[in-house]
C-alpha positions in Angstrom: 6.2 -27.1 -34.3 5.3 -24.8 -31.5 2.7 -26.0 -29.1 -0.4 -23.8 -28.5 -3.1 -24.6 -26.0 -3.3 -28.2 -25.1 -5.8 -30.2 -23.0 -4.3 -31.5 -19.8 -4.8 -35.2 -19.0 -8.5 -35.7 -19.2 -9.9 -36.4 -15.8 -11.5 -39.7 -15.0 -10.3 -41.4 -18.2 -10.2 -45.1 -17.2 -7.6 -47.6 -18.5 -9.0 -51.1 -18.6 -6.4 -53.7 -17.6 -7.4 -57.4 -17.3 -7.2 -58.5 -13.7 -6.3 -55.1 -12.4 -8.1 -52.5 -10.3 -8.9 -49.7 -12.7 -8.4 -46.3 -11.1 -9.2 -42.9 -12.8 -6.4 -40.8 -14.2 -6.8 -37.4 -12.8 -5.9 -34.1 -14.4 -3.1 -32.0 -12.9 -5.8 -29.6 -11.4 -7.7 -32.6 -9.9 -4.5 -33.9 -8.4 -3.7 -30.5 -6.9 -7.2 -29.6 -5.5 -8.9 -33.0 -5.4 -12.2 -34.3 -6.9 -15.4 -33.6 -5.1 -18.6 -35.7 -4.9 -21.4 -34.7 -7.3 -24.0 -32.6 -5.5 -27.6 -33.6 -5.2 -29.5 -32.0 -8.1 -33.1 -32.5 -6.9 -35.6 -29.7 -7.0 -36.5 -29.2 -3.4 -38.1 -26.5 -1.3 -34.7 -25.6 0.0 -33.3 -25.1 -3.5 -36.4 -23.1 -4.4 -36.0 -20.8 -1.4 -32.2 -20.3 -1.9 -32.5 -19.5 -5.6 -35.7 -17.4 -5.5 -33.8 -14.1 -5.6 -31.9 -15.2 -8.7 -35.0 -16.2 -10.5 -36.4 -12.7 -9.9 -33.6 -11.4 -12.0 -34.3 -13.7 -15.0 -38.0 -14.4 -14.8 -38.6 -12.1 -17.8 -36.4 -14.3 -20.0 -36.6 -17.8 -18.5 -40.0 -19.4 -18.3 -41.1 -20.6 -14.8 -41.4 -24.1 -16.1 -37.7 -24.2 -16.9 -36.5 -22.9 -13.5 -36.8 -26.2 -11.6 -34.3 -27.7 -14.0 -31.8 -24.8 -13.7 -32.1 -24.0 -10.0 -30.4 -27.2 -8.6 -27.4 -26.6 -10.9 -27.3 -22.9 -10.0 -27.3 -23.7 -6.2 -24.7 -26.4 -6.6 -22.4 -24.3 -8.7 -22.6 -21.3 -6.4 -21.8 -23.6 -3.4 -18.9 -25.3 -5.1 -17.3 -22.0 -6.2 -17.0 -21.0 -2.6 -15.6 -24.4 -1.7 -13.1 -24.4 -4.5 -12.2 -20.7 -4.2 -13.2 -20.4 -7.8 -14.4 -17.5 -9.9 -16.7 -17.9 -12.9 -16.2 -15.5 -15.9 -19.2 -15.2 -18.2 -19.1 -13.5 -21.6 -22.0 -11.3 -22.7 -23.2 -14.1 -25.0 -23.7 -16.7 -22.3 -27.3 -17.8 -21.6 -29.2 -15.9 -18.9 -29.1 -18.6 -16.3 -25.2 -18.6 -16.5 -24.7 -14.8 -17.0 -27.2 -13.7 -14.3 -27.2 -16.6 -11.8 -23.8 -18.2 -11.5 -21.3 -15.7 -13.0 -19.0 -13.7 -10.7 -17.6 -11.5 -13.5 -19.4 -10.6 -16.7 -18.4 -8.6 -19.8 -16.4 -8.9 -23.0 -13.5 -11.3 -23.4 -10.8 -8.8 -22.3 -12.8 -7.3 -19.5 -13.2 -10.8 -18.1 -9.5 -11.7 -18.2 -8.4 -8.3 -16.7 -10.8 -8.5 -13.8 -9.9 -12.1 -13.2 -6.3 -11.1 -12.8 -7.4 -8.9 -9.8 -9.1 -11.9 -8.1 -7.5 -13.9 -5.4 -9.3 -17.0 -6.7 -7.3 -20.2 -7.2 -9.4 -21.4 -10.1 -10.9 -19.6 -13.0 -13.9 -21.2 -14.9 -14.3 -19.6 -18.3 -17.9 -19.2 -19.5 -17.0 -18.5 -23.0 -15.0 -19.8 -25.9 -11.5 -21.2 -26.1 -9.5 -18.1 -27.1 -11.1 -16.3 -24.1 -9.9 -19.1 -21.7 -6.4 -18.8 -23.3 -6.4 -15.0 -22.7 -7.4 -15.6 -19.1 -4.5 -18.0 -18.7 -2.1 -15.5 -20.3 -3.0 -12.9 -17.8 -3.3 -15.3 -14.9 -0.4 -17.7 -15.5 -0.3 -18.9 -11.9 -4.0 -19.8 -11.7 -5.8 -22.9 -12.9 -8.0 -22.0 -15.8 -10.7 -24.4 -16.9 -13.2 -24.3 -19.8 -16.3 -26.5 -19.4 -16.1 -27.6 -23.0 -12.8 -27.6 -24.9 -14.7 -27.8 -28.2 -16.2 -24.3 -27.6 -14.3 -22.7 -30.4 -14.7 -19.6 -32.6 -15.0 -19.3 -36.4 -13.1 -16.1 -36.3 -10.2 -17.4 -34.2 -10.1 -20.5 -36.4 -9.7 -18.5 -39.6 -6.0 -17.8 -39.0 -3.0 -19.6 -37.6 0.5 -18.6 -36.4 1.9 -19.8 -39.7 -0.5 -17.5 -41.6 0.9 -14.5 -39.6 4.5 -15.5 -40.3 3.6 -15.6 -44.0 2.0 -12.2 -43.8 5.2 -10.8 -42.3 7.2 -12.2 -45.2 4.8 -10.8 -47.7 4.7 -7.3 -46.1 8.1 -6.9 -44.4 8.3 -4.2 -41.8 4.5 -3.7 -41.6 3.3 -4.0 -38.0 0.6 -6.6 -37.2 -2.5 -6.0 -35.0 -4.6 -8.9 -33.8 -8.1 -8.7 -32.5 -8.3 -10.5 -29.2 -10.6 -13.0 -30.9 -7.5 -15.1 -31.8 -5.6 -18.0 -30.4 -2.6 -17.7 -28.2 -0.5 -19.1 -31.1 -1.6 -16.1 -33.2 -1.1 -13.6 -30.4 2.5 -14.8 -30.1 3.2 -13.7 -33.7 1.8 -10.2 -33.7 2.9 -6.8 -32.4 -0.1 -5.9 -30.3 -3.7 -6.9 -29.7 -6.9 -4.9 -29.8 -10.6 -5.1 -28.9 -13.5 -3.8 -31.0 -13.7 -0.7 -28.7 -10.0 0.3 -28.9 -9.0 -0.9 -32.4 -8.6 2.5 -33.9 -6.6 3.7 -31.0 -4.3 0.7 -31.1 -3.8 1.0 -34.9 -2.9 4.7 -34.6 -0.6 4.0 -31.6 1.9 2.2 -33.9 2.8 5.4 -35.8 2.8 3.5 -39.1 1.4 4.4 -42.5 0.2 0.8 -43.1 -0.9 -1.8 -40.6 -1.9 -5.5 -41.1 -5.2 -6.1 -39.2 -6.5 -9.6 -38.5 -8.5 -11.7 -38.5 -11.9 -9.9 -38.9 -12.4 -8.3 -42.3 -15.4 -6.4 -41.2 -13.8 -4.9 -38.1 -10.9 -4.1 -40.3 -13.2 -2.1 -42.6 -14.8 -0.4 -39.6 -11.3 0.7 -38.5 -10.2 1.7 -42.0 -13.2 4.1 -42.2 -12.1 5.8 -39.0 -8.4 6.3 -39.6 -6.0 7.5 -42.2 -3.8 4.5 -41.7 -3.9 2.0 -44.6 -5.3 -1.3 -43.4 -4.3 -4.6 -44.9 -7.1 -7.0 -43.8 -7.2 -10.7 -43.3 -10.5 -12.2 -44.6 -11.9 -13.9 -41.5 -15.4 -13.3 -40.1 -17.7 -14.2 -37.2 -20.3 -16.6 -38.3 -22.9 -14.9 -36.1 -22.4 -11.3 -37.2 -21.8 -11.9 -40.9 -25.3 -13.4 -41.3 -27.0 -10.0 -40.6 -28.0 -8.0 -43.7 -29.0 -4.4 -44.3 -32.2 -5.6 -46.0 -33.2 -7.5 -42.8 -32.6 -4.4 -40.6 -34.5 -2.1 -43.0 -37.5 -4.4 -42.7 -37.4 -4.0 -38.9 -37.2 -0.2 -39.4 -40.1 -0.2 -41.9 -42.3 -2.0 -39.3 -41.3 0.5 -36.6 -39.4 3.7 -37.5 -38.8 4.5 -33.8 -36.7 1.4 -33.2 -33.0 1.9 -32.3 -30.7 -0.5 -34.1 -27.4 -1.1 -32.4 -24.7 -3.1 -34.2 -21.4 -4.8 -33.4 -18.4 -3.7 -35.6 -18.0 -7.4 -36.6 -21.1 -6.9 -38.8 -20.7 -6.1 -42.6 -20.3 -2.4 -43.5 -23.8 -2.2 -45.0 -25.3 -3.3 -41.7 -23.3 -0.7 -39.8 -24.4 1.9 -42.3 -28.1 1.4 -41.5 -27.7 1.2 -37.8 -28.1 4.0 -35.3 -25.0 3.1 -33.3 -22.1 0.6 -33.6 -19.8 -0.4 -30.8 -18.3 -3.2 -28.8 -20.6 -5.4 -26.6 -19.7 -3.2 -23.6 -20.6 -0.1 -25.6 -23.8 -1.6 -26.8 -24.9 -2.4 -23.3 -23.9 1.1 -22.1 -26.0 2.6 -24.9 -29.1 0.8 -23.7 -28.6 1.5 -20.1 -27.9 5.2 -20.6 -30.2 6.1 -23.5 -33.0 3.8 -22.3 -34.6 3.5 -25.8 -38.2 2.2 -25.7 -37.5 -0.4 -28.4 -34.1 -1.7 -29.5 -32.6 -4.3 -31.8 -29.1 -5.5 -30.8 -27.4 -6.7 -33.9 -25.2 -9.4 -32.2 -25.5 -12.8 -30.6 -29.1 -13.0 -29.3 -28.4 -14.1 -25.7 -27.0 -10.7 -25.0 -30.4 -9.2 -25.5 -31.8 -11.5 -22.8 -29.0 -10.6 -20.4 -29.4 -6.8 -21.0 -33.2 -7.1 -20.6 -32.7 -8.9 -17.3 -30.2 -6.3 -16.1 -32.4 -3.3 -17.1 -35.6 -4.6 -15.5 -37.7 -4.4 -18.6 -37.4 -0.7 -19.3 -36.6 -1.4 -22.9 -38.4 -3.8 -25.2 -35.9 -5.9 -27.2 -36.6 -7.1 -30.7 -34.5 -10.3 -31.1 -33.3 -11.5 -34.5 -31.9 -14.7 -32.9 -28.5 -15.5 -34.4 -27.0 -17.9 -31.9 -23.3 -18.7 -31.5 -23.1 -22.5 -31.5 -19.8 -22.4 -29.8 -20.9 -20.2 -26.9 -23.9 -22.5 -26.4 -21.6 -25.5 -25.7 -21.2 -24.0 -22.3 -24.0 -25.1 -20.1 -24.8 -25.3 -16.3 -24.2 -29.1 -16.3 -20.8 -28.7 -17.9 -19.8 -25.9 -15.5 -20.8 -28.1 -12.6 -18.8 -31.0 -14.1 -15.8 -28.7 -14.3 -16.0 -27.7 -10.7 -16.5 -31.3 -9.4 -13.8 -33.0 -11.6 -11.7 -29.9 -12.5 -11.8 -30.4 -16.3 -11.0 -29.2 -18.9 -7.7 -27.4 -18.0 -6.2 -24.9 -20.4 -2.4 -25.2 -20.6 -0.2 -23.0 -22.8 3.4 -23.7 -23.8 5.5 -21.4 -21.5 7.7 -20.0 -24.3 4.7 -19.3 -26.5 2.8 -17.8 -23.6 5.6 -15.2 -22.9 5.3 -13.8 -26.5 1.5 -14.0 -26.6 1.2 -12.3 -23.2 3.4 -9.4 -24.4 1.1 -8.5 -27.3 -1.9 -8.4 -24.9 0.0 -6.4 -22.3 1.1 -3.8 -24.9 -2.6 -3.1 -25.6 -3.4 -2.9 -21.9 -0.6 -0.4 -21.4 -2.3 2.0 -23.8 -5.0 2.4 -21.2 
């Protein structure tokens, strides 16, 4: 069986031996870069002063009573990033204190990995879910990639395996396979090319085939099928956040305020897309708000993104927030990020032979521009 991502030796796991001195077993990253002492996490006047400019960015979405808890972590993380020569990547669905206060690079999963590849950092901390950390490792094979919680998964990525792709190829011989980037490295290694929600139609049509297998998101597949003449064979995966939205729910918001702009992600069901004013990737949704500046908007996606866009736009737009949270994204927290920086856990490692094949499918997409 081929190995996919594996967790390196867990740092500071202690083996108890009678009569022996018990020393921690360090991860490969910790052995290479060393373990640091845990910083002081007290709320002090110095911490308040040094983080005041960051709180100004998020005060509309983080109550002042919560800031004394966040601020010591924010300061400690920002200090340790410099000491470690580390870069923190934060997906658009991360909480405001991560996205706005400690992240070096923000965006969707592929944006993060591509921009990280241009960094001279030694260490990449992934503020997102596991497949994103894998993609960062694929595009940065010589860098240490850490994810603060290895259990930060994804219902969409978990809906398909490499074995499933191999079976699809046997069932539909000769039909090219496109994988959404929201898939594991194991799956990426079995497909012809990857895509994002923003370039999915372009990628599908670039293959020059009459029929294409598209996986794993059934709703993104339907979104693509409605915009191309290529026949789409879809896998039946779905994002547990986006599939919960309904057209009836959105119509009720519209009935309360006909002027509201409803902006949906293509991972939503087709009937949700149909009643929305605009549909696009997370990057396209953010750009819509920043350029159109609607007075009132509903982002039909993970609800932390609305907080982050609200903080970035300075309150020009009022956000209506149907709060569908991603439980996997919310596993990433300031304390866990700090823990990663101090002890250098949890390290993402991909089998080299599998990584070569998985990287090729991502790079074919990037080469399309």
